N, CA and C of each residue as an Amber inpcrd file, in Angstrom:
protein
   702
  68.4490000 -27.5290000 353.2400000  69.0110000 -28.8570000 352.8380000
  68.6900000 -29.1380000 351.4120000  69.5290000 -29.9990000 350.8180000
  69.3470000 -30.3250000 349.4230000  69.1110000 -31.8300000 349.2770000
  68.4260000 -32.2420000 348.1950000  68.2450000 -33.6300000 347.8100000
  68.4180000 -33.7350000 346.3350000  69.0970000 -34.8140000 345.8740000
  69.4530000 -34.9330000 344.4920000  68.4650000 -35.7620000 343.7480000
  68.2160000 -35.3200000 342.4790000  67.4590000 -36.1060000 341.4420000
  68.4010000 -36.2040000 340.2540000  68.5240000 -37.4270000 339.7230000
  69.3680000 -37.7250000 338.5030000  68.5170000 -38.0840000 337.3540000
  68.9070000 -37.6440000 336.1770000  68.2710000 -38.1060000 334.9810000
  69.2630000 -38.3100000 333.8630000  68.9960000 -39.2460000 332.9820000
  69.8110000 -39.5610000 331.7880000  68.8600000 -39.6980000 330.6160000
  68.8340000 -38.7950000 329.7360000  67.8620000 -38.8370000 328.6190000
  68.3570000 -39.5830000 327.4220000  69.6560000 -39.7790000 327.2720000
  70.2260000 -40.3160000 326.0290000  71.1490000 -41.4920000 326.3810000
  70.6740000 -42.4480000 327.2660000  71.5160000 -43.4590000 327.7630000
  71.7640000 -44.6550000 326.7870000  71.0300000 -44.7100000 325.6900000
  71.1730000 -45.8670000 324.7780000  70.6770000 -45.4210000 323.4250000
  70.8410000 -46.4630000 322.4910000  70.3880000 -46.1950000 321.1090000
  69.4010000 -47.3710000 320.6470000  68.6360000 -47.8430000 321.6050000
  67.7080000 -48.8880000 321.2910000  66.6110000 -48.4080000 320.3910000
  66.1700000 -49.1920000 319.4360000  64.9810000 -48.9710000 318.5740000
  63.9480000 -49.9940000 318.9250000  62.8510000 -49.5770000 319.4600000
  61.7780000 -50.5360000 319.7770000  61.3820000 -51.3500000 318.4860000
  61.1330000 -52.6040000 318.5110000  60.9140000 -53.4420000 317.3830000
  59.8080000 -52.8510000 316.3600000  58.7450000 -52.2870000 316.8960000
  57.6270000 -51.8080000 316.0480000  58.0390000 -50.6140000 315.1650000
  59.1880000 -50.0010000 315.5440000  59.6350000 -48.8330000 314.7770000
  60.8550000 -49.0630000 313.9530000  61.3690000 -50.3310000 313.8610000
  62.6060000 -50.5830000 313.1900000  62.5540000 -50.2870000 311.6890000
  61.3390000 -50.4370000 311.0960000  61.2450000 -50.1400000 309.6920000
  61.6320000 -48.6750000 309.3890000  61.5110000 -47.8440000 310.3200000
  61.7730000 -46.4060000 310.1270000  63.2900000 -46.1320000 310.1570000
  64.0080000 -47.1260000 310.6290000  65.5020000 -46.9800000 310.8340000
  66.3120000 -47.9450000 309.9350000  65.7870000 -48.3590000 308.8270000
  66.5180000 -49.2210000 307.8640000  67.7890000 -48.4770000 307.4870000
  68.8660000 -49.1920000 307.4760000  70.1660000 -48.6960000 306.9810000
  70.6040000 -47.4760000 307.8520000  70.1410000 -47.4480000 309.0950000
  70.5720000 -46.2880000 310.0030000  71.5470000 -46.7810000 311.0670000
  72.2010000 -47.8640000 310.8960000  72.9800000 -48.4750000 311.9520000
  74.1610000 -47.5090000 312.3470000  74.8040000 -46.9170000 311.3140000
  75.9450000 -46.0260000 311.6540000  75.5270000 -44.8200000 312.4230000
  74.3620000 -44.2360000 311.9220000  73.8820000 -43.0290000 312.6180000
  73.4210000 -43.3680000 314.0880000  72.7860000 -44.5130000 314.2260000
  72.3540000 -44.9480000 315.5910000  73.5620000 -45.0840000 316.5110000
  74.6270000 -45.6210000 315.9360000  75.9180000 -45.8570000 316.7560000
  76.6170000 -44.5530000 317.0460000  76.3120000 -43.4780000 316.4290000
  77.0780000 -42.2810000 316.5730000  76.4320000 -41.4260000 317.6090000
  77.0780000 -40.2360000 317.8880000  76.4870000 -39.3160000 318.9020000
  75.1260000 -38.8410000 318.5220000  74.7720000 -38.9280000 317.2920000
  73.4070000 -38.6000000 316.8720000  72.3380000 -39.5410000 317.4740000
  72.7140000 -40.7160000 317.7000000  71.7400000 -41.7170000 318.2040000
  71.7390000 -41.8630000 319.7640000  72.7920000 -41.4640000 320.3860000
  72.8300000 -41.5180000 321.8910000  73.9880000 -40.7270000 322.4740000
  74.1240000 -40.7590000 323.7480000  75.2730000 -40.1070000 324.4710000
  76.0870000 -41.2030000 325.1040000  77.1070000 -41.7060000 324.3750000
  77.9650000 -42.7900000 324.9610000  78.5690000 -42.3910000 326.2930000
  78.5050000 -43.3120000 327.2330000  79.0610000 -43.0930000 328.5500000
  78.1570000 -42.4390000 329.5460000  77.0930000 -41.7760000 329.0140000
  76.2800000 -40.9900000 330.0510000  75.5120000 -41.8730000 330.9850000
  75.0290000 -43.0380000 330.6170000  74.3250000 -43.8860000 331.4740000
  75.2720000 -44.4930000 332.4820000  76.4390000 -44.8040000 332.1300000
  77.5000000 -45.3570000 333.0690000  77.7940000 -44.2410000 334.1320000
  77.9460000 -43.0590000 333.7150000  78.2470000 -41.9330000 334.6560000
  77.0290000 -41.7690000 335.5560000  75.7740000 -41.8050000 334.9810000
  74.5530000 -41.6530000 335.7540000  74.4030000 -42.7160000 336.8220000
  74.7010000 -43.9700000 336.4260000  74.5810000 -45.0850000 337.3770000
  75.6100000 -44.9770000 338.5400000  76.8180000 -44.4390000 338.1820000
  77.8120000 -44.2490000 339.2330000  77.4150000 -43.1540000 340.1610000
  76.8170000 -42.0560000 339.6810000  76.2700000 -41.0680000 340.5170000
  75.1750000 -41.6160000 341.4570000  74.3400000 -42.4380000 340.8810000
  73.2520000 -43.0370000 341.7190000  73.8120000 -43.8140000 342.8760000
  74.8840000 -44.6130000 342.5930000  75.4870000 -45.4030000 343.6320000
  76.1570000 -44.4900000 344.7100000  76.7280000 -43.3720000 344.2550000
  77.4420000 -42.4790000 345.2330000  76.3540000 -41.6590000 346.0330000
  75.3020000 -41.2670000 345.3850000  74.3220000 -40.3870000 346.0920000
  73.1880000 -41.1100000 346.7250000  72.8370000 -42.2900000 346.1820000
  71.5470000 -42.9150000 346.6400000  70.3800000 -42.1950000 346.1180000
  70.5600000 -41.2500000 345.1690000  69.4130000 -40.5360000 344.6190000
  68.6040000 -41.3410000 343.5630000  67.4270000 -40.9290000 343.3600000
  66.6170000 -41.5830000 342.3050000  67.1900000 -41.2340000 340.9140000
  67.2050000 -42.1670000 340.0140000  67.6810000 -41.9700000 338.6690000
  66.5790000 -42.3380000 337.7280000  66.1910000 -41.4290000 336.8220000
  65.2270000 -41.6420000 335.7300000  66.0320000 -41.6810000 334.4900000
  66.1150000 -42.8400000 333.7760000  66.9570000 -42.9370000 332.5840000
  66.2030000 -43.5770000 331.4620000  66.7810000 -43.4130000 330.2140000
  66.1280000 -43.9240000 329.0830000  67.2830000 -44.5590000 328.2130000
  67.0350000 -45.7130000 327.6100000  67.9740000 -46.2770000 326.7020000
  67.4330000 -46.3570000 325.2540000  66.3060000 -45.6760000 324.9670000
  65.6980000 -45.6200000 323.6190000  66.3420000 -44.4970000 322.9280000
  66.7600000 -44.7010000 321.7020000  67.4760000 -43.7100000 320.8980000
  66.7490000 -42.3550000 320.8440000  67.5300000 -41.3070000 320.9060000
  66.9490000 -39.9530000 320.7970000  66.4080000 -39.7230000 319.3590000
  66.7320000 -40.5620000 318.4520000  66.2460000 -40.3980000 317.1470000
  64.8050000 -40.9090000 316.9610000  64.3510000 -41.6140000 317.9230000
  62.9030000 -41.9300000 317.9670000  62.0800000 -40.7610000 318.4110000
  62.5070000 -40.2930000 319.5500000  61.9420000 -39.0200000 320.0710000
  62.9880000 -38.3860000 321.0420000  63.0700000 -37.1140000 320.9500000
  64.1140000 -36.3700000 321.7450000  63.5380000 -36.0230000 323.0870000
  63.9260000 -36.7130000 324.1330000  63.4470000 -36.4290000 325.4450000
  63.8930000 -35.0910000 326.0400000  64.9480000 -34.5540000 325.5040000
  65.4950000 -33.3290000 325.9950000  65.1440000 -32.0390000 325.1970000
  64.0090000 -32.1770000 324.4620000  63.3900000 -31.0670000 323.7090000
  61.9040000 -30.9870000 324.0270000  61.3850000 -29.7780000 323.9440000
  60.0030000 -29.6300000 324.1880000  59.2090000 -30.1220000 323.0280000
  57.9980000 -30.5470000 323.2940000  57.0850000 -30.9140000 322.2200000
  56.8450000 -29.6750000 321.3360000  56.9470000 -29.8880000 320.0320000
  56.8850000 -28.8110000 319.0870000  58.1850000 -28.2100000 318.6570000
  59.2200000 -28.5990000 319.3810000  60.5780000 -28.1750000 318.9350000
  60.9310000 -28.8680000 317.6030000  61.7180000 -28.2260000 316.8100000
  62.0670000 -28.7560000 315.5210000  62.7340000 -30.1060000 315.5730000
  63.5200000 -30.3270000 316.6010000  64.1990000 -31.5700000 316.8230000
  63.5210000 -32.6200000 317.7880000  62.2850000 -32.3270000 318.1030000
  61.5330000 -33.2800000 318.9290000  61.4680000 -34.6450000 318.3110000
  61.1770000 -34.6420000 317.0540000  61.2660000 -35.9190000 316.1980000
  62.3390000 -35.7080000 315.1730000  63.0120000 -36.8070000 314.8110000
  64.1900000 -36.7720000 313.9570000  63.7760000 -36.9620000 312.4750000
  64.7350000 -36.9860000 311.6270000  64.5160000 -37.2540000 310.2250000
  63.8160000 -38.5780000 309.9720000  64.0270000 -39.5380000 310.9240000
  63.4850000 -40.8830000 310.7850000  62.0360000 -41.0060000 311.2690000
  61.6120000 -40.0310000 312.0940000  60.2870000 -40.1720000 312.6980000
  59.3540000 -38.9760000 312.3530000  59.9650000 -37.8720000 311.8460000
  59.1870000 -36.6630000 311.6580000  58.0130000 -36.8370000 310.7390000
  58.1360000 -37.6960000 309.7900000  57.0570000 -37.8330000 308.7710000
  56.1500000 -38.9690000 309.0060000  56.2390000 -39.6160000 310.2080000
  55.3370000 -40.7290000 310.5920000  53.9150000 -40.0470000 310.7220000
  52.8730000 -40.9030000 310.6440000  51.5650000 -40.3960000 310.8840000
  51.3510000 -39.7660000 312.2510000  50.5590000 -38.7850000 312.3160000
  50.3400000 -38.1030000 313.5870000  50.0040000 -39.0050000 314.7110000
  49.1610000 -39.9940000 314.4460000  48.7430000 -40.9250000 315.4630000
  49.9000000 -41.7290000 315.9650000  50.7960000 -42.1130000 315.0910000
  52.0020000 -42.8670000 315.4190000  52.8930000 -42.0410000 316.3340000
  53.0650000 -40.8010000 316.0110000  53.8970000 -39.8550000 316.7920000
  53.2780000 -39.6200000 318.1550000  51.9350000 -39.5270000 318.2470000
  51.2860000 -39.4670000 319.5250000  51.5380000 -40.6840000 320.3580000
  51.5550000 -41.8260000 319.8040000  51.8200000 -43.0650000 320.4660000
  53.2340000 -43.0730000 321.0020000  54.2310000 -42.6150000 320.2000000
  55.5980000 -42.5670000 320.6420000  55.7210000 -41.6050000 321.8370000
  55.0890000 -40.4860000 321.6800000  55.1000000 -39.5500000 322.8780000
  54.5420000 -40.1590000 324.1360000  53.3900000 -40.8220000 323.9760000
  52.7450000 -41.4430000 325.1190000  53.5690000 -42.5660000 325.7060000
  54.2960000 -43.2920000 324.9390000  55.0000000 -44.5280000 325.4510000
  56.3880000 -44.0720000 325.9340000  57.0370000 -43.1000000 325.4110000
  58.3700000 -42.8430000 325.7100000  58.6850000 -41.4210000 326.2700000
  58.2100000 -40.4210000 325.6020000  58.4230000 -39.0540000 325.9950000
  57.7630000 -38.6160000 327.2630000  56.4550000 -38.7180000 327.3130000
  55.6810000 -38.2340000 328.4590000  56.0570000 -39.0740000 329.7270000
  56.2180000 -40.3660000 329.6960000  56.5060000 -41.0810000 330.9100000
  57.9090000 -40.6090000 331.5340000  58.8380000 -40.4000000 330.6740000
  60.1280000 -39.9270000 331.1690000  60.0530000 -38.5820000 331.8220000
  59.4440000 -37.6680000 331.1540000  59.2650000 -36.3540000 331.7220000
  58.4510000 -36.4080000 333.0010000  57.4570000 -37.2500000 333.0400000
  56.5830000 -37.2650000 334.2890000  57.3180000 -37.8680000 335.3860000
  58.1560000 -38.9040000 335.1030000  58.9780000 -39.5030000 336.1610000
  59.8990000 -38.5570000 336.8350000  60.5440000 -37.7420000 335.9730000
  61.4910000 -36.7700000 336.5580000  60.7810000 -35.7370000 337.4040000
  59.6170000 -35.2280000 336.8920000  58.8900000 -34.2530000 337.6870000
  58.3680000 -34.8860000 338.9840000  57.9010000 -36.1680000 338.9600000
  57.4990000 -36.7980000 340.1910000  58.6220000 -36.8830000 341.1540000
  59.7720000 -37.2170000 340.7220000  60.8960000 -37.2980000 341.6090000
  61.2500000 -35.9220000 342.2160000  61.1820000 -34.8700000 341.4050000
  61.3790000 -33.5130000 341.8960000  60.2710000 -33.2270000 342.9370000
  59.0550000 -33.5320000 342.6540000  57.9460000 -33.2540000 343.5430000
  58.1370000 -33.9580000 344.8810000  58.6260000 -35.1370000 344.8800000
  58.8910000 -35.8590000 346.1500000  59.8230000 -35.1200000 347.0440000
  60.8310000 -34.5840000 346.4270000  61.8720000 -33.7950000 347.1360000
  61.2180000 -32.5280000 347.6960000  60.5120000 -31.8590000 346.8630000
  59.8580000 -30.6150000 347.2930000  58.9060000 -30.8600000 348.4370000
  58.1960000 -31.9770000 348.4340000  57.2790000 -32.2760000 349.4900000
  57.9810000 -32.3970000 350.8330000  59.2810000 -32.7630000 350.8130000
  60.0050000 -32.8910000 352.0080000  60.5760000 -31.5350000 352.5000000
  60.3880000 -30.5470000 351.7070000  60.8460000 -29.2090000 352.1060000
  62.2810000 -28.8930000 351.6870000  62.8950000 -29.8150000 350.9330000
  64.3480000 -29.6670000 350.5490000  64.4550000 -28.9700000 349.1730000
  65.5750000 -28.3860000 348.9300000  65.8840000 -27.8210000 347.5810000
  66.2900000 -29.0180000 346.7150000  65.8250000 -29.0160000 345.5050000
  66.1530000 -30.0320000 344.5150000  67.3850000 -29.6860000 343.7750000
  68.4050000 -30.5710000 343.7760000  69.5370000 -30.4780000 342.8830000
  69.3450000 -31.5500000 341.7410000  68.9010000 -31.0680000 340.6440000
  68.5290000 -32.0180000 339.4640000  69.8070000 -32.0210000 338.5320000
  70.4410000 -33.1720000 338.4450000  71.5750000 -33.3240000 337.5870000
  71.2310000 -34.2560000 336.4290000  71.2780000 -33.6560000 335.2300000
  71.0710000 -34.3970000 334.0150000  72.4090000 -34.8340000 333.4000000
  72.6120000 -36.1020000 333.1160000  73.9010000 -36.6000000 332.6600000
  73.8980000 -36.7490000 331.1310000  74.9020000 -36.2160000 330.5110000
  75.0400000 -36.2540000 329.0710000  76.4550000 -36.3470000 328.6700000
  76.7240000 -36.5940000 327.3850000  78.0700000 -36.5370000 326.8170000
  78.0820000 -35.8690000 325.4700000  79.2170000 -35.3860000 325.0220000
  79.2050000 -34.6720000 323.7250000  80.3370000 -35.1760000 322.8160000
  80.0520000 -35.1160000 321.5410000  81.0810000 -35.5230000 320.5060000
  82.2980000 -34.6370000 320.4830000  83.5080000 -35.1480000 320.4710000
  84.6740000 -34.3390000 320.4710000  84.7630000 -33.3100000 319.2930000
  84.0920000 -33.6470000 318.1790000  84.1240000 -32.8580000 316.9810000
  82.7480000 -32.7390000 316.3960000  82.3310000 -31.5640000 316.0470000
  80.9690000 -31.4270000 315.4620000  81.1090000 -30.3840000 314.2870000
  80.6830000 -30.9200000 313.1070000  80.6780000 -30.0610000 311.9320000
  82.0340000 -29.4450000 311.6880000  83.0800000 -30.2530000 311.8870000
  84.5020000 -29.7310000 311.6350000  85.0560000 -29.0020000 312.7840000
  84.3470000 -28.7030000 313.8230000  84.8720000 -27.9180000 314.8910000
  85.2940000 -28.8330000 316.0790000  86.5480000 -28.6900000 316.5320000
  86.9840000 -29.5090000 317.6650000  86.5140000 -28.8190000 318.9290000
  85.8840000 -29.5810000 319.7680000  85.3780000 -29.0250000 321.0560000
  86.5710000 -28.7920000 321.9910000  86.6260000 -27.6830000 322.6590000
  87.7850000 -27.3200000 323.5490000  87.4230000 -27.4490000 325.0270000
  86.9850000 -28.6580000 325.4070000  86.7230000 -28.9480000 326.8350000
  86.5930000 -30.3740000 327.0330000  86.9710000 -30.8100000 328.2590000
  86.7200000 -32.1630000 328.6030000  85.3630000 -32.3150000 329.4100000
  85.0490000 -31.3240000 330.1430000  83.7940000 -31.2670000 330.9350000
  83.0950000 -30.0200000 330.7520000  81.7680000 -30.0880000 330.5590000
  80.9230000 -28.8280000 330.5080000  79.8790000 -28.9620000 331.5970000
  79.6640000 -27.8060000 332.2290000  78.6410000 -27.6860000 333.2690000
  77.6350000 -26.6440000 332.7830000  76.4290000 -27.0790000 332.5190000
  75.4020000 -26.1660000 331.9280000  74.3930000 -25.7170000 332.9910000
  74.0630000 -24.4970000 332.9300000  73.0700000 -23.8740000 333.9150000
  72.5410000 -22.5670000 333.2780000  71.5670000 -22.0670000 333.9180000
  70.9440000 -20.7920000 333.6140000  71.6530000 -19.7290000 334.3140000
  72.3880000 -18.8050000 333.7020000  73.0890000 -17.7220000 334.4140000
  72.1600000 -16.7760000 335.1350000  70.8830000 -16.7600000 334.8050000
  69.9020000 -15.9500000 335.5090000  69.4660000 -16.5390000 336.8390000
  69.8850000 -17.7180000 337.1260000  69.5290000 -18.4060000 338.3850000
  70.7340000 -18.4660000 339.2700000  70.8180000 -17.6340000 340.2860000
  72.0120000 -17.5180000 341.1430000  72.4500000 -18.8630000 341.7730000
  71.4990000 -19.6870000 342.1540000  71.8100000 -20.9750000 342.7870000
  72.5950000 -21.8340000 341.8390000  72.1090000 -21.8990000 340.6020000
  72.7600000 -22.7480000 339.6200000  74.1860000 -22.2080000 339.2760000
  74.2660000 -20.8920000 339.0870000  75.5920000 -20.3010000 338.8040000
  76.5580000 -20.5240000 339.8860000  76.1760000 -20.3520000 341.1160000
  77.0570000 -20.5260000 342.2680000  77.5350000 -22.0370000 342.3120000
  76.5640000 -22.9460000 342.1830000  76.7870000 -24.4270000 342.3020000
  77.9210000 -24.7980000 341.2670000  77.6110000 -24.3530000 340.0020000
  78.5630000 -24.7980000 338.9070000  79.9030000 -24.1770000 339.0750000
  80.0040000 -22.9390000 339.4220000  81.2460000 -22.2560000 339.5560000
  82.1030000 -22.9960000 340.6820000  81.4380000 -23.3430000 341.7580000
  82.1540000 -24.0510000 342.8240000  82.5410000 -25.5010000 342.3900000
  81.6440000 -26.1460000 341.6910000  81.9980000 -27.4770000 341.2300000
  83.1660000 -27.4350000 340.3210000  83.1770000 -26.4610000 339.3610000
  84.3100000 -26.2960000 338.4150000  85.6530000 -26.0780000 339.2070000
  85.6310000 -25.2480000 340.2380000  86.7980000 -25.0620000 341.0700000
  87.3190000 -26.3770000 341.6760000  86.4160000 -27.0910000 342.2310000
  86.8140000 -28.4330000 342.8580000  87.3900000 -29.3820000 341.7970000
  86.7910000 -29.4130000 340.6330000  87.3060000 -30.3270000 339.6170000
  88.6940000 -29.9260000 339.1810000  88.9020000 -28.5930000 338.9780000
  90.2290000 -28.1680000 338.4830000  91.2880000 -28.3800000 339.6010000
  90.8760000 -28.3300000 340.8370000  91.7780000 -28.5750000 341.9790000
  92.3570000 -30.0260000 341.8720000  91.5180000 -30.9570000 341.4200000
  91.9340000 -32.3320000 341.2530000  92.5390000 -32.6120000 339.9120000
  92.1300000 -31.8950000 338.8970000  92.6580000 -32.1360000 337.5410000
  93.0890000 -30.7950000 336.9150000  94.3010000 -30.3930000 337.1970000
  94.7470000 -29.0010000 336.8440000  94.7390000 -28.7760000 335.3900000
  94.9300000 -29.8480000 334.6220000  95.0650000 -29.6910000 333.1170000
  93.7900000 -29.9750000 332.4460000  92.6830000 -30.2350000 333.2210000
  91.4380000 -30.4800000 332.5870000  90.6600000 -29.2580000 332.2820000
  90.1310000 -29.1130000 331.0760000  89.3800000 -27.9480000 330.6530000
  87.9030000 -28.2200000 331.0630000  87.5100000 -27.4910000 332.0900000
  86.1250000 -27.5250000 332.6200000  85.5420000 -26.1620000 332.2970000
  84.5080000 -26.2540000 331.4900000  83.9590000 -24.9400000 330.9540000
  82.5070000 -24.8580000 331.3940000  82.0610000 -23.6240000 331.6290000
  80.7000000 -23.3450000 331.9840000  79.9460000 -23.0040000 330.7900000
  78.6840000 -23.5920000 330.7070000  77.8060000 -23.4050000 329.5200000
  78.4950000 -23.5780000 328.2450000  79.1430000 -24.7570000 328.1340000
  79.8450000 -25.1530000 326.9650000  79.8260000 -26.7060000 326.9570000
  79.5750000 -27.3760000 325.8150000  79.4630000 -26.8000000 324.5340000
  78.0820000 -26.3470000 324.1030000  77.2220000 -26.3100000 325.0350000
  75.8580000 -25.7460000 324.7970000  75.4830000 -24.7580000 325.9380000
  74.4260000 -23.9530000 325.6710000  73.9210000 -23.0590000 326.7130000
  72.9290000 -23.7340000 327.5900000  73.1320000 -23.5820000 328.8680000
  72.2430000 -24.2400000 329.8090000  70.7980000 -23.7010000 329.7660000
  70.6390000 -22.5080000 329.2570000  69.2930000 -21.9740000 329.2220000
  68.4880000 -22.2930000 327.9520000  69.1750000 -23.0730000 326.9870000
  68.4940000 -23.4990000 325.8090000  67.4090000 -24.4950000 326.1260000
  66.5300000 -24.7270000 325.1330000  65.3680000 -25.6530000 325.3920000
  65.8590000 -27.0040000 325.8380000  65.2430000 -27.4700000 326.9050000
  65.5420000 -28.7930000 327.4470000  64.7190000 -29.1490000 328.6660000
  65.0230000 -30.2710000 329.2660000  64.2240000 -30.7890000 330.3820000
  64.4480000 -29.7940000 331.6090000  65.6840000 -29.4710000 331.8740000
  65.9420000 -28.5270000 333.0200000  65.1930000 -27.1910000 332.7970000
  65.2150000 -26.6760000 331.5660000  64.5440000 -25.4220000 331.2270000
  63.0840000 -25.4810000 331.5350000  62.4260000 -26.5840000 331.2330000
  61.0050000 -26.7220000 331.4100000  60.7020000 -26.7720000 332.9330000
  61.5610000 -27.4030000 333.7270000  61.3300000 -27.4200000 335.1890000
  61.5970000 -26.1290000 335.8410000  62.5130000 -25.3220000 335.2730000
  62.7390000 -23.9990000 335.8830000  61.5330000 -23.1460000 335.8740000
  60.6920000 -23.3750000 334.8390000  59.4560000 -22.5850000 334.7400000
  58.4140000 -22.9180000 335.8780000  58.6820000 -24.0970000 336.5210000
  57.7060000 -24.5160000 337.5700000  58.1600000 -24.2280000 338.9700000
  59.5610000 -23.9860000 339.0850000  60.0650000 -23.8360000 340.4620000
  60.9980000 -22.6290000 340.5080000  61.0290000 -22.0070000 341.6860000
  61.9360000 -20.8850000 341.9070000  63.3850000 -21.3820000 342.0210000
  64.3370000 -20.3950000 341.9900000  65.7130000 -20.7220000 342.1540000
  65.9610000 -21.3030000 343.5150000  65.1800000 -20.9420000 344.5390000
  65.3560000 -21.3700000 345.8630000  64.8940000 -22.8560000 346.0410000
  64.0280000 -23.2720000 345.1360000  63.3820000 -24.5740000 345.1920000
  64.1370000 -25.5590000 344.2760000  64.6800000 -25.1160000 343.1560000
  65.1870000 -26.0640000 342.1310000  66.4650000 -25.5170000 341.4860000
  67.5300000 -26.4550000 341.4740000  68.7280000 -26.2040000 340.7860000
  68.8430000 -27.2220000 339.6450000  68.7500000 -26.7730000 338.4070000
  68.8900000 -27.7320000 337.2990000  70.2290000 -27.5610000 336.5530000
  71.0130000 -28.5980000 336.5100000  72.3710000 -28.6280000 335.9220000
  72.4520000 -29.8240000 335.0320000  73.2290000 -29.5250000 333.9710000
  73.4700000 -30.6300000 333.0380000  74.9370000 -30.8650000 333.0090000
  75.4600000 -32.0390000 333.2400000  76.8390000 -32.4040000 333.1420000
  77.0780000 -33.0100000 331.7860000  78.0560000 -32.3890000 331.0370000
  78.4360000 -32.8610000 329.7430000  79.8820000 -33.3300000 329.7960000
  80.1160000 -34.6120000 329.3490000  81.4560000 -35.1950000 329.3920000
  81.8380000 -35.5090000 327.9290000  83.0420000 -35.0720000 327.5150000
  83.5820000 -35.2910000 326.2330000  83.7050000 -36.8080000 325.9760000
  83.1470000 -37.2580000 324.8420000  83.1030000 -38.6850000 324.5990000
  84.4680000 -39.2540000 324.2650000  85.4050000 -38.3990000 324.0280000
  86.8150000 -38.7980000 323.8790000  87.2700000 -39.5590000 325.1540000
  86.7830000 -39.1310000 326.2680000  87.2600000 -39.6820000 327.5390000
  86.6000000 -41.0050000 327.9260000  85.5220000 -41.4160000 327.1430000
  84.7260000 -42.6050000 327.5280000  85.4950000 -43.8430000 326.9840000
  86.1430000 -44.5630000 327.9180000  86.9000000 -45.7060000 327.6890000
  86.5770000 -46.7930000 328.6950000  87.3110000 -47.8660000 328.7170000
  87.0890000 -48.8850000 329.7080000  88.3060000 -48.9460000 330.6450000
  89.1940000 -47.9210000 330.6640000  90.3830000 -48.0230000 331.4300000
  90.1980000 -47.3940000 332.8030000  91.2500000 -47.4610000 333.6480000
  91.1280000 -47.0740000 335.0620000  91.0510000 -45.5180000 335.1340000
  91.5820000 -44.8070000 334.1400000  91.4830000 -43.3280000 334.1930000
  90.1240000 -42.8880000 334.0380000  89.3250000 -43.5340000 333.1730000
  87.8610000 -43.1790000 333.0180000  87.1090000 -43.4990000 334.3280000
  87.3490000 -44.5980000 334.9100000  86.7320000 -44.9160000 336.2080000
  87.0520000 -43.9470000 337.2850000  88.3310000 -43.4950000 337.3250000
  88.7790000 -42.5630000 338.2850000  88.0980000 -41.2350000 338.0490000
  87.9050000 -40.7970000 336.8030000  87.3160000 -39.5170000 336.5250000
  85.8430000 -39.5650000 336.9940000  85.1690000 -40.6120000 336.6740000
  83.7470000 -40.7220000 337.1290000  83.6270000 -40.5880000 338.6260000
  84.5550000 -41.1900000 339.3740000  84.5440000 -41.1610000 340.8380000
  84.8110000 -39.6820000 341.2260000  85.7620000 -39.0340000 340.6090000
  85.9800000 -37.6370000 340.9910000  84.8740000 -36.7130000 340.6410000
  84.2030000 -36.9360000 339.5440000  83.0140000 -36.1770000 339.2210000
  81.9680000 -36.3140000 340.2380000  81.7140000 -37.4640000 340.6960000
  80.7070000 -37.6960000 341.7530000  81.0850000 -37.1060000 343.0760000
  82.3230000 -37.2970000 343.4200000  82.8650000 -36.8090000 344.7620000
  82.7800000 -35.2650000 344.7820000  83.2550000 -34.5730000 343.6980000
  83.2150000 -33.1360000 343.7000000  81.8160000 -32.5630000 343.6100000
  80.8970000 -33.3180000 342.9220000  79.4970000 -32.9270000 342.9250000
  78.9110000 -32.9690000 344.3720000  79.1200000 -34.1280000 344.9750000
  78.4590000 -34.3240000 346.3010000  78.9820000 -33.2620000 347.3410000
  80.1610000 -32.7700000 347.1850000  80.6910000 -31.7910000 348.0810000
  79.8010000 -30.5330000 348.1510000  79.2240000 -30.2410000 346.9220000
  78.3740000 -28.9930000 346.8130000  77.0010000 -29.1440000 347.3170000
  76.5930000 -30.4180000 347.6600000  75.1660000 -30.6330000 348.0910000
  75.0830000 -30.2940000 349.5730000  74.0660000 -29.5010000 349.9740000
  73.8760000 -29.1300000 351.3790000  73.0160000 -30.0930000 352.0950000
  73.4550000 -30.6410000 353.2670000  74.7830000 -30.5800000 353.7970000
  75.7250000 -31.4920000 353.0100000  77.0120000 -31.2070000 353.0410000
  77.9620000 -32.0020000 352.2560000  77.7900000 -33.4340000 352.6750000
  77.7980000 -34.3050000 351.6750000  77.6640000 -35.7850000 351.9090000
  79.0470000 -36.3990000 351.8950000  79.2650000 -37.3910000 352.8290000
  80.5220000 -38.1380000 352.8060000  81.3310000 -37.8230000 354.0140000
């Protein structure tokens, strides 16, 4: 049997008051894809309602500290925080980075204690164009191809999505590689393929609107995801 854990690392672009001096004149950057993943928290909350699964989310900008990168990674801190005093950066890690990571792992551990396989879905969105390159997908499903459980889950999820949306470009390990440094990657080191399935859902930000089509897509994403959870829910 499976149980779901949800996370959303880039749900907002909030700058805590004590760090606002580091983000003077950064309003445009904060509002862009560099500051957050528009739509990702909305999708995550919809999945939580559909699954009843625990959701660990953050609305603090990724430019303060990048929750989806390992400590020591070049992008763990951004251009706005990289040169802060070491003590300040430790405080940021202690207040925002470590608690998020710990909460996700605790949710995973609770599932493991029940003897179920964890399906960890991290919700993200991606900019339609990056460095002059137009992204050629509406949906990306990221996983580690060396983990058979993840590969099988994503391939089947893609098939179900295309059955509902024949013209939708659903790509595997695009626009990023699922085995690249990130939260799911760190958790794979702790659990076997039989214990843990770590997947990232990436939604093209071009689709993020307030219309009925967007809401219908969110519902279809959740429904097709749930069909793959053992035993099927619904």
